[in-house]
C-alpha positions as CSV (number, residue, x, y, z in Angstrom):
1,M,-12.3,33.2,42.4
2,A,-10.3,34.2,39.0
3,A,-10.6,38.0,37.8
4,P,-12.5,38.5,34.4
5,V,-10.4,38.2,31.1
6,P,-11.0,41.1,28.9
7,S,-12.5,40.0,26.0
8,G,-9.9,41.0,23.6
9,S,-7.3,38.9,25.1
10,R,-9.9,36.0,24.8
11,N,-10.6,36.6,21.2
12,A,-6.8,36.8,20.4
13,R,-6.3,33.3,22.4
14,R,-9.1,32.0,20.4
15,E,-7.7,33.3,17.4
16,R,-4.4,31.6,18.0
17,L,-5.8,28.5,18.8
18,V,-8.1,28.2,16.0
19,G,-5.0,29.2,13.8
20,L,-2.6,26.7,15.4
21,L,-5.5,23.9,14.6
22,V,-5.6,25.2,11.2
23,L,-2.1,24.8,10.6
24,G,-2.1,21.5,11.7
25,V,-4.6,20.6,9.4
26,A,-2.7,22.0,6.5
27,L,0.5,20.1,7.9
28,V,-1.0,16.7,7.6
29,L,-2.6,17.7,4.2
30,L,1.0,18.5,2.9
31,V,2.6,15.7,4.4
32,S,0.3,13.2,3.0
33,T,0.1,14.4,-0.3
34,P,2.8,12.7,-2.0
35,T,0.4,9.2,-1.5
36,W,-1.9,10.6,-4.2
37,F,0.9,11.1,-6.5
38,A,2.4,7.7,-6.0
39,S,-0.9,5.8,-6.8
40,D,-1.4,7.8,-9.9
41,Q,-4.2,10.1,-9.0
42,A,-2.0,13.3,-9.7
43,W,-5.6,15.4,-9.7
44,V,-6.3,14.5,-6.2
45,G,-2.8,15.4,-5.1
46,I,-3.2,18.9,-6.8
47,G,-6.2,19.5,-5.1
48,Q,-4.8,18.4,-1.9
49,L,-1.8,20.5,-2.2
50,A,-3.5,23.5,-3.1
51,L,-6.0,23.3,-0.2
52,G,-2.9,22.7,2.2
53,V,-1.1,25.7,0.6
54,V,-4.5,27.8,1.4
55,L,-5.0,26.6,5.1
56,A,-1.6,27.3,6.0
57,A,-1.6,30.8,4.9
58,V,-5.3,31.1,6.7
59,G,-3.7,29.6,9.7
60,A,-0.5,31.5,9.5
61,F,-2.8,34.7,9.3
62,L,-4.8,34.1,12.1
63,V,-1.7,33.5,14.4
64,R,-0.1,36.6,13.3
65,R,-3.2,38.3,13.8
66,S,-3.8,37.2,17.4
67,G,-0.1,38.2,18.2
68,R,-0.4,41.8,17.4
69,G,-3.3,42.7,19.8
């Protein structure tokens, strides 16, 4: 039987995984943004770009925070 994992490291692992997931979503949003500009829907592109930047910041924060513990 495996030894129990301390709750601090388990939370750090979860934060890291969630942070990486959020970074992945942000990457998809940022990479697909030019499609909206090409189809003359600039407002949707601007909104998607803003959301991608916010999600990238949140994901980076979570990944960095999980590494400190």
